[in-house]
C-alpha positions as CSV (number, residue, x, y, z in Angstrom):
1,M,83.5,95.4,111.8
2,R,81.4,94.4,114.7
3,P,79.1,97.0,116.3
4,H,80.9,99.2,118.7
5,R,79.8,100.1,122.2
6,Y,79.0,103.8,122.3
7,V,78.8,105.5,125.6
8,A,77.2,108.8,126.6
9,A,79.1,111.8,127.6
10,L,79.4,112.7,131.2
11,A,79.6,116.2,132.8
12,V,83.1,117.1,133.7
13,A,82.1,117.5,137.4
14,G,80.7,114.0,137.5
15,L,83.7,112.7,135.6
16,L,86.2,113.8,138.3
17,A,84.2,112.4,141.2
18,G,84.7,109.0,142.6
19,C,86.9,107.7,139.9
20,G,90.4,106.2,139.5
21,S,92.3,103.2,138.4
22,A,91.1,100.3,140.6
23,E,93.6,97.5,141.6
24,P,92.6,94.4,139.6
25,S,92.8,91.0,141.4
26,A,94.2,88.0,139.6
27,D,90.7,86.8,138.8
28,D,89.1,90.2,137.8
29,P,88.9,91.2,134.2
30,L,90.8,94.3,133.2
31,K,88.6,97.2,132.0
32,L,90.4,98.7,129.0
33,A,89.2,100.9,126.1
34,F,90.3,102.0,122.6
35,V,88.8,105.3,121.5
36,Y,89.5,106.1,117.9
37,A,88.6,108.7,115.2
38,T,85.9,107.0,113.1
39,S,84.4,103.5,112.7
40,T,83.9,103.9,108.9
41,Q,87.4,104.1,107.4
42,N,90.1,101.4,107.0
43,P,93.0,102.8,109.0
44,F,90.9,103.1,112.2
45,Q,89.2,99.7,111.6
46,E,92.6,98.1,111.3
47,M,93.7,99.6,114.7
48,A,90.5,98.4,116.3
49,F,91.1,94.9,114.9
50,G,94.6,95.0,116.4
51,A,93.3,96.3,119.7
52,K,90.8,93.5,120.0
53,A,93.5,90.9,119.2
54,G,95.8,92.4,121.8
55,A,93.1,92.3,124.4
56,D,92.2,88.7,123.5
57,D,95.9,87.6,123.8
58,A,96.3,89.5,127.1
59,G,93.3,87.5,128.5
60,K,90.6,88.5,130.9
61,V,90.0,91.9,129.4
62,E,86.8,93.7,129.0
63,L,87.5,95.9,126.0
64,A,85.3,98.8,125.1
65,L,85.7,100.0,121.5
66,S,84.2,103.4,120.7
67,A,84.4,105.8,117.8
68,P,82.1,108.3,116.0
69,S,80.6,107.2,112.7
70,N,82.5,110.0,111.0
71,V,85.4,112.3,112.0
72,D,83.8,114.4,114.9
73,G,86.3,115.7,117.4
74,P,83.9,116.9,120.0
75,Q,81.9,113.7,120.0
76,Q,85.2,111.7,120.3
77,V,86.1,113.8,123.4
78,Q,82.8,112.8,124.9
79,L,83.6,109.1,124.2
80,F,87.0,109.4,125.7
81,Q,85.7,111.1,128.8
82,S,83.3,108.2,129.3
83,A,86.1,105.7,128.6
84,I,88.3,107.1,131.3
85,R,85.5,106.7,133.8
86,N,84.4,103.2,132.8
87,S,87.6,101.6,131.6
88,T,89.7,102.5,134.6
89,H,92.7,100.2,133.9
90,G,93.7,102.0,130.8
91,V,92.7,103.7,127.5
92,A,94.4,103.8,124.1
93,L,93.5,106.9,122.1
94,E,93.8,107.6,118.4
95,T,92.5,110.9,117.2
96,L,92.6,113.2,114.2
97,T,91.8,116.2,116.4
98,P,94.6,116.1,119.0
99,D,94.3,119.7,120.0
100,L,90.9,119.0,121.5
101,F,92.3,116.5,123.9
102,V,94.6,118.6,126.1
103,R,92.1,118.9,128.9
104,P,90.6,115.4,128.6
105,L,94.1,113.8,128.7
106,N,95.0,115.8,131.7
107,Q,91.7,114.7,133.3
108,A,92.8,111.1,132.7
109,A,96.1,111.8,134.4
110,D,94.4,113.4,137.4
111,L,92.2,110.2,137.6
112,K,95.4,108.0,137.3
113,V,94.0,106.2,134.3
114,P,96.9,105.2,132.1
115,V,96.7,106.4,128.5
116,V,98.7,105.3,125.4
117,A,98.6,107.6,122.3
118,V,98.2,105.6,119.1
119,D,98.9,106.8,115.5
120,T,98.8,110.5,116.4
121,L,101.2,112.2,118.8
122,P,99.7,113.4,122.0
123,P,99.4,117.1,122.1
124,S,101.9,119.2,124.1
125,G,100.8,120.1,127.6
126,T,99.7,116.6,128.4
127,K,101.3,113.7,130.4
128,V,101.1,110.9,127.9
129,D,104.5,109.3,127.8
130,L,104.0,106.4,125.3
131,Y,103.2,107.0,121.7
132,I,102.8,104.1,119.3
133,G,103.0,104.9,115.6
134,N,105.0,104.4,112.4
135,S,107.4,106.9,110.9
136,N,105.2,108.9,108.5
137,T,108.2,110.6,107.0
138,E,109.7,107.2,106.1
139,L,106.3,106.0,104.9
140,G,106.2,108.9,102.4
141,K,109.7,108.1,101.3
142,M,108.7,104.5,100.7
143,L,105.9,105.6,98.4
144,G,108.1,108.1,96.7
145,E,110.7,105.4,96.0
146,E,108.0,103.2,94.4
147,F,106.8,106.1,92.3
148,V,110.3,106.9,90.9
149,K,110.6,103.3,89.8
150,Q,107.7,103.9,87.4
151,V,109.1,106.9,85.5
152,P,112.4,107.4,83.6
153,E,115.2,109.5,85.2
154,D,114.7,112.3,82.6
155,A,110.9,112.4,82.9
156,T,109.2,115.8,82.7
157,G,105.7,116.8,83.5
158,D,103.6,117.3,86.6
159,V,103.1,115.1,89.7
160,V,99.9,115.9,91.5
161,L,99.7,115.4,95.3
162,G,96.6,115.1,97.4
163,N,96.1,115.6,101.2
164,A,93.1,114.0,102.7
165,I,93.2,116.1,105.9
166,P,95.1,119.4,105.5
167,G,96.7,120.5,108.7
168,L,97.1,117.0,110.1
169,T,100.8,116.7,110.9
170,L,101.2,113.0,110.2
171,L,99.8,113.4,106.6
172,Q,102.1,116.4,106.0
173,Q,105.0,114.3,107.1
174,R,104.1,111.6,104.5
175,L,103.9,114.3,101.9
176,D,107.3,115.8,102.9
177,G,108.9,112.4,102.7
178,M,107.4,111.7,99.3
179,K,108.4,115.0,97.9
180,S,112.0,114.7,99.1
181,V,112.5,111.5,97.1
182,I,110.8,112.8,93.9
183,E,112.7,116.1,94.0
184,A,116.0,114.3,94.6
185,K,115.6,111.5,92.1
186,R,113.3,113.0,89.4
187,P,114.3,116.7,89.5
188,K,112.7,117.5,86.1
189,L,109.2,116.7,87.4
190,K,107.1,119.6,88.7
191,I,105.2,118.8,91.9
192,L,101.7,120.4,92.1
193,G,99.7,120.6,95.4
194,P,99.0,119.1,97.7
195,F,95.4,119.7,97.0
196,D,92.6,118.9,99.5
197,S,91.3,115.5,98.6
198,G,89.0,115.0,101.6
199,S,88.9,111.9,103.9
200,E,85.3,110.7,103.6
201,P,84.8,108.3,100.6
202,T,82.3,110.3,98.6
203,T,84.0,113.6,99.2
204,N,87.3,112.1,98.4
205,F,86.1,110.7,95.0
206,N,84.5,114.0,94.0
207,K,87.6,116.0,94.9
208,W,90.0,113.7,93.1
209,N,87.7,113.7,90.1
210,D,87.9,117.5,90.0
211,I,91.7,117.4,90.6
212,V,92.3,114.9,87.7
213,K,90.1,116.9,85.4
214,A,92.0,120.1,86.2
215,N,95.3,118.4,85.7
216,P,94.6,115.8,82.9
217,N,98.1,115.3,81.7
218,A,100.0,114.7,84.9
219,V,102.6,112.0,85.1
220,G,101.0,110.7,88.3
221,Y,98.6,111.3,91.1
222,L,99.7,110.5,94.6
223,G,97.7,110.6,97.9
224,V,98.5,110.0,101.5
225,G,95.1,109.0,102.8
226,A,93.2,105.7,102.9
227,Q,90.6,106.6,100.3
228,D,92.9,108.2,97.7
229,A,93.9,104.9,95.9
230,V,90.3,103.8,95.9
231,S,89.1,107.0,94.3
232,L,91.9,107.1,91.8
233,A,91.3,103.6,90.7
234,L,87.6,104.2,90.2
235,I,88.3,107.3,88.1
236,Q,90.4,105.2,85.8
237,K,87.7,102.6,85.5
238,N,85.0,105.2,84.9
239,T,87.0,107.2,82.2
240,G,88.9,104.4,80.6
241,R,92.1,106.3,81.2
242,K,95.2,104.7,82.7
243,F,97.6,106.7,84.8
244,L,100.1,106.3,87.7
245,A,98.4,106.3,91.1
246,G,99.6,105.5,94.6
247,S,98.6,106.1,98.1
248,C,98.6,104.7,101.7
249,D,96.7,102.1,103.7
250,P,95.5,98.6,102.9
251,D,91.8,99.2,102.3
252,I,90.4,96.2,100.6
253,A,89.3,98.2,97.5
254,A,92.8,99.7,97.4
255,L,94.4,96.3,97.5
256,Q,92.2,95.1,94.7
257,A,93.3,98.2,92.7
258,V,96.9,97.1,93.1
259,K,95.9,93.6,92.1
260,D,94.1,95.0,89.0
261,G,97.0,97.3,88.0
262,Y,95.2,100.6,88.7
263,V,97.5,101.5,91.6
264,F,101.3,100.9,91.4
265,A,101.8,100.7,95.2
266,L,100.4,101.4,98.6
267,A,102.5,102.4,101.6
268,S,100.9,100.7,104.6
269,P,101.4,102.2,108.1
270,E,100.6,98.7,109.5
271,H,97.9,100.1,111.8
272,W,96.9,96.7,113.1
273,L,100.2,96.5,115.0
274,K,99.6,99.8,116.7
275,G,96.3,98.8,118.2
276,Y,97.7,95.4,119.2
277,I,100.9,96.8,121.0
278,A,98.9,99.5,122.7
279,L,96.5,97.1,124.3
280,R,99.2,94.7,125.3
281,M,101.1,97.5,127.0
282,L,98.1,98.7,128.9
283,A,97.1,95.1,130.0
284,D,100.7,94.2,131.1
285,H,101.0,97.5,133.1
286,A,97.7,96.9,134.8
287,R,98.6,93.4,135.8
288,T,102.2,93.7,136.7
289,K,102.3,97.3,137.9
290,K,105.6,97.6,136.1
291,P,106.0,101.0,134.5
292,M,105.1,101.2,130.8
293,P,107.8,102.0,128.3
294,T,108.1,105.6,127.5
295,G,108.9,107.3,124.2
296,W,108.0,106.6,120.5
297,W,107.4,103.0,119.7
298,N,107.9,102.7,115.9
299,T,105.9,99.7,114.8
300,G,107.0,99.9,111.2
301,S,105.6,100.2,107.7
302,L,105.2,98.1,104.6
303,V,105.2,98.7,100.8
304,V,102.4,96.8,99.0
305,N,102.9,96.3,95.3
306,A,102.6,93.7,92.6
307,E,105.2,91.5,94.2
308,N,103.5,90.9,97.5
309,I,99.8,91.8,96.8
310,D,98.5,88.2,96.9
311,Q,100.2,87.7,100.3
312,V,98.8,90.9,101.7
313,M,95.3,90.3,100.4
314,E,95.4,86.9,102.1
315,R,96.6,88.5,105.3
316,Q,93.7,91.1,105.2
317,K,91.0,88.5,104.6
318,D,89.6,88.6,108.1
319,E,90.5,89.1,111.8
320,T,91.9,85.6,112.1
321,S,94.2,85.9,109.1
322,R,95.5,89.2,110.4
323,K,96.3,87.8,113.8
324,A,98.1,84.8,112.3
325,A,100.1,86.9,109.8
326,F,101.2,89.4,112.4
327,K,102.0,86.8,115.2
328,A,105.7,86.6,114.6
329,E,106.1,90.4,114.4
330,T,104.1,91.1,117.6
331,E,106.2,88.5,119.5
332,K,109.4,90.0,118.2
333,Q,108.4,93.5,119.2
334,L,107.1,92.6,122.6
335,A,110.2,90.6,123.4
336,D,112.5,93.6,122.9
337,P,110.7,96.9,123.3
338,A,113.9,98.9,123.6
339,K,114.7,98.0,120.0
340,Y,111.6,99.9,118.8
341,L,111.7,102.8,121.1
342,K,113.1,106.3,120.6
343,P,112.5,109.6,122.4
344,I,109.0,110.8,121.7
345,E,110.3,114.1,120.4
346,E,112.0,112.2,117.5
347,A,108.7,110.9,116.2
348,N,108.3,111.8,112.6
């Protein structure tokens, strides 16, 4: 990724003074921002790529991208507070620590800075009316369906689940969706976990290494985070073992693991689309002054397996290839937003 612009935190008193959403003229660039959880992991990089493409297509946008270098909720709050002061035409927010954002999001509302929630539902007690994200329950079901294709109907043994961020609702939804399919279609399998697999790359590898050693004879190992497939593939390479492994997100190393046969499938939340749609909504609202859509905009998900791995790897090659591959889908969604919107309380 390109270097991000990091901005210093402001005192709350200063934040609330002399600020608000300025009316852009036809010739003025829009000042928009995307603040996200971390710059070092694939899901958030994908969203940032999408946000940049959305800003480029909207035209005349000064886009500020900012994120901590690792998951750090308090630092991200500071970045968000700077964004709502400096990017007054709108801010898209993706966070893994939503509970820390009740007050900052209400500050944005007081300042009349539009905010779109991306990937993670806005916390209760805030006035964010548009949430853009996939169905994580459905994503988990998709991965579960891919898993049951790999094992006979009468299979017995253990299936080990990992959770990269215990307590994060969207990952629990993925796990619940996956479990519902396995329990219904392979009832003789015993589900173990979910065990904490950690989100940062080194931690994730070490934790999965311990989990696999503690459960050496499992039928399969399934994660719901971006690093899980990468770690599980590396464990197979290091040990010479071969086992069923699946997870989420199109990290380049995870895609290569599918290509090489170490991972049977990935369930991609298609994060790029979320960043793109969020920035287009903010830009269109700032220019036209028409109300933004409200509710949950489900941008969709994708199964990545041996059948489409070459196509997806070509898509993920660089920013240009992503934008070209998603062009038809973005045009379709932007042409008929109502088709993709549901009440925000139905988000799952």
